[in-house]
N, C-alpha and C positions, 0 to 999 in steps of 0.2 A: 257539887255533890255526886259528879261522875255521869251524868247524861251527856249523850254523846253531840248534843248542841241543843241550844235554848231555845229553839224556834221549833217547835214540836207542831206538827202538821197530823198525826192521827194516833189513836191508841187502838190495839188488839188483842183480846185474850184467847188464846188458842184451846184444842180441847185436854191440852194436857195442863191446864190454867198456868200456862207462861204470858207473862204480859208483856208484849212487842212496842215498841215506841218509835214510830217512822217520824223523821226530823228532816230538817231542810238539807242535814250533813250525814245523812244515812240513817241506819237504823240500829237500835240496841233492845237487849231485853232487861228485864227487874225481877229479879226473884223475891222483893220484901224489904230487901236491905242495900243490894247491889246492882248497880248499872254495869252490864258486859256488855262491850261494843261486838257488832254483827256484820263483820265485813262480807259486803257482795261483790260479788266478781264485776269486772268493769268490761262490757263488751266494746269489740273493735267497731266502732261507728263513726262517720263523718259529722262533728256537733257544729251548727251554726255559731258563726262568730258572736252572735250576739246572745246565745242560750247561755243561762247562768246558773240554770233550775236541777243541771244533771244530776246532783248530789239530793235532791228531793224526795222522800219515799213519799210517794202520796197516795198510795192505798197499801193495804195489807188484807188478805183475806186466806181464808184455811178451805181447801176443796173437801169432795166428800171421800177422798183416799188419804187425807190427813195431810198432804202436801200444803207449806205453806207459800203464797202468792206475793210478790212485792210489784206494787206498781210505780215505775218511776219517770222523772219529769225530763227525760233527756237519753235515759238508758235503757227503755223499753219494758219489757216485764221480765221480771226471774222467779222461777219455782224453785222451793228448796224441798227435797226429800229429807225427812229428819231420819230415817231409817237408814239410808245411803249416805247420807249428807252429800248428796250431789247436787247440784244447782244446773237447771236449763235455761239457756237464754233465749230471749223472743224478741227481735229489733224488724226493722225495714228488711233486713238479711233475710229474715224467716218469712216474711208476708205481711206485719205489720204496716198499715197506712202509714202512722206514727209513731217515734219513739216517743212521744209524751203523754206519757199513760196517765188518767186522773183516777180510773177505778175500774175494778173487775168484779164479775159476778158469775157464778155456775149457775146452769138451769137444772130442770128436773133430767134433761136428755143427757148431761155431760157436757155440753156445749160451754164452751167460755165468751162472755160479752167484755169486752175492753170500751170503754171510752176513753177518747184521747184531745188532746189540746193539738190546735196546729203551731207549732214549733215557731213558723215563721212570724205569730203574731207578737213576735219579743223585739221585730226589726224596727229601728228608729225611723223608717221611712213608711210612711203610710201606702205606698204603693208597693210595698213588698212584703203584705201582710198576709196573704193567700197563701194556702199550700193543704195538704192532706190532714184529716184529722177525722172528728167525729166517731162513731160507731162501729164496730168489728167483731162478727162472730167466728171463733175457731172451734171448728170439730174433730180437733186432734190431728188432722191432716193439712188443711187449709184456712187461710183467713177469708171470710166473705164481708164485704160491704152492701149498703142499700141505697145508693143513689138516687131510684126513683122516689124516696120520703125527704123533704126538706128538712135541710138542718142535721143529716145524720153523716153529711163526708165531709165536705170543707168547712167543717164547723168544731165548735168548742163543745166535747158533753163532760160534764163535770160528775155526772152521778148516775148510777148504773145498779139497779135494786130488784130482788125476787120478792114478791107479796106472799103469803101465807098460802096462796090458791097456786102459788107458782107462775105467776106471769114476771114479767120482766117489766121493768120501768126505766125510762131512758130521760134524763132531765137534759135538754139542748139548749144552748143559747139562741135567743130571740124565735124560736119556731118551737117552744112550748115543751109538752111532755108527752112521752110516746109510752102505751102498753102496747107489749109485744105476747101475744097468746099463741105460741107456736110458730108458724106462719102468717100470723093476723096481726096488723099493726093499727093502731087508735090512737089519733093525735087529737091531743087537748091543748087547745090556747088559753094561755093565761094572759089576761085582762085586769085594767081597774077597771073604776068606775065610769072614766071618761073615755075608755077603749084603747087607751095606751097599752102595747103589749110590753110587757118587761122579759128581760132576757136573764139567762144565766141561772139556770136552776143548780144549785149546788149541793142540795140533800134531799132526802125523800124519809119520809115514816110511815108504816103502819100502822096505827095504835090498835090498844085491845078490843075496841070496836069497830076494826076493819074500816074506819075511815083512812084516805088517803091525805096526807100533807106535802107540800113542797115548801122548801126554804128555799129563795131565789134573792137574787143581789136588790130585787125591788121589794122584798119585801115578804109576808109569811102569806101561801095560800092552801086551799083544801079543795080537794075534788068533791062536787055537789052535783050527785046524778050525772049528767053528761057534759056538765060543764064544771067550770073552776071559777073559785069567788076568795076574792080577795080579804085576808082576815087581819083587821087591825086592833089598836088596842081597845078599842072600842067594841071588837066582835066583827061579823058575828062568830060565837064559839061554840052554838048549838048545833 
């Protein structure tokens, strides 16, 4: 039917009602009847020999100025200005810790937060699976990481979201969730009833009542006061 790749990673509708489809083979947009490929520039980066995800468009978002951002798992982040039709590329050469971007969010102060995957994680040798990743903040000039907080540097961060009050929520692998309010960090550890800590927070949702939900590799969780509870098929749902 014209879709640029059958393996779809995400969908996004911008402020002009254009639907963008991010796939494992690039990005396209859809006008209701026709799919149109939207080629992204290929940056000059050294890809690990084991990396096969470079064409995965892992995130799409629109910033407060109307620019469209694409997270790419191997080619960093690409900003597209629909007015000038210009692209701006952000990779390790520009200061990103990792070129494997998983999520992008803009805060109320105009900073951009990048969730990243460790590219070396794909190495078939378990001894070579460590490297830079985690969370980085971009203030328009420089990237900043937060090594003092466990799970935010040499780790995989798949989810970065902003709630209605403007706080940033970061989902880590094996280190729970972080809530960032300005320069204040609060960590929430996700555990099952037997005390096992699940990793891999892949999604975040704030519902209409203000409750915070986490989708994880180990199930569904919900913020409950200062703790986090596991929500199963049997609940608790209230």
